[in-house]
C-alpha positions in Angstrom: 142.8 152.3 65.7 145.0 149.3 65.3 144.1 146.4 63.1 143.4 144.2 66.3 140.8 146.7 67.6 139.0 146.9 64.2 139.0 143.1 64.0 137.6 142.7 67.5 134.8 145.2 66.9 133.9 143.6 63.6 133.9 140.1 65.2 131.6 141.3 68.0 129.3 142.9 65.5 129.1 139.8 63.4 128.5 137.6 66.5 125.6 139.8 67.7 124.1 139.8 64.2 124.4 136.0 64.0 123.0 135.6 67.5 120.0 137.8 66.7 119.2 136.4 63.3 119.8 132.7 64.0 116.5 131.8 65.8 114.4 133.2 63.0 116.5 131.5 60.3 116.4 128.2 62.1 112.7 128.5 62.5 112.3 129.1 58.7 114.6 126.2 58.0 112.7 123.8 60.1 109.3 124.8 58.9 110.6 124.7 55.3 111.9 121.2 55.9 108.7 120.0 57.4 106.6 121.4 54.6 108.9 119.9 52.0 108.6 116.5 53.6 104.8 116.8 53.7 104.8 117.9 50.1 106.9 114.9 49.1 104.7 112.5 51.0 101.4 113.8 49.8 102.7 114.7 46.3 101.2 118.2 46.5 103.6 120.6 44.9 101.9 124.0 45.5 104.3 126.9 45.6 102.3 129.0 48.0 102.0 126.2 50.5 105.6 126.7 51.5 105.4 130.5 52.0 102.4 130.8 54.3 103.6 128.5 57.1 107.1 130.1 57.0 105.7 133.6 57.2 103.4 132.7 60.1 106.3 130.9 61.9 108.7 133.8 61.4 106.1 136.4 62.5 105.3 134.3 65.6 109.0 133.8 66.4 109.7 137.6 66.0 106.8 138.4 68.3 108.0 135.9 70.8 111.7 136.9 70.7 111.3 140.7 70.1 112.1 141.7 73.7 115.2 139.5 73.8 116.4 140.8 70.4 115.9 144.4 71.4 117.7 143.9 74.7 120.7 142.2 72.9 120.9 145.0 70.4 120.6 147.7 73.0 123.3 146.0 75.2 125.7 145.8 72.2 125.0 149.5 71.3 125.7 150.6 74.9 128.9 148.5 75.0 130.0 150.0 71.7 129.5 153.5 72.8 131.3 152.8 76.1 134.2 151.3 74.1 134.5 154.5 72.0 135.7 156.4 75.1 138.5 153.9 75.5 139.5 154.2 71.8 139.4 158.0 71.9 141.4 158.3 75.1 144.1 156.0 73.7 144.2 158.1 70.6 143.0 157.1 67.2 145.9 155.9 65.0 145.5 154.3 61.6 
């Protein structure tokens, strides 16, 4: 495989990983920010107060987006396996 092919496959892999992980990470970021603002306003600095809302939001988001996440990963896997035929037919050169 040439360096361009390896770069393209790696780029696609990282984009899919970012696409799948970003909704959950953004949810955790927003919930953490809201809880931090509430802690600053009320001056309650309990460490466990930040974890429980984040965990509940992340679990809820995963349950909501699980079909989409699985479909995205399955589509990427199918596309990767189909691309292997092209790479093999062109010959693998390093």
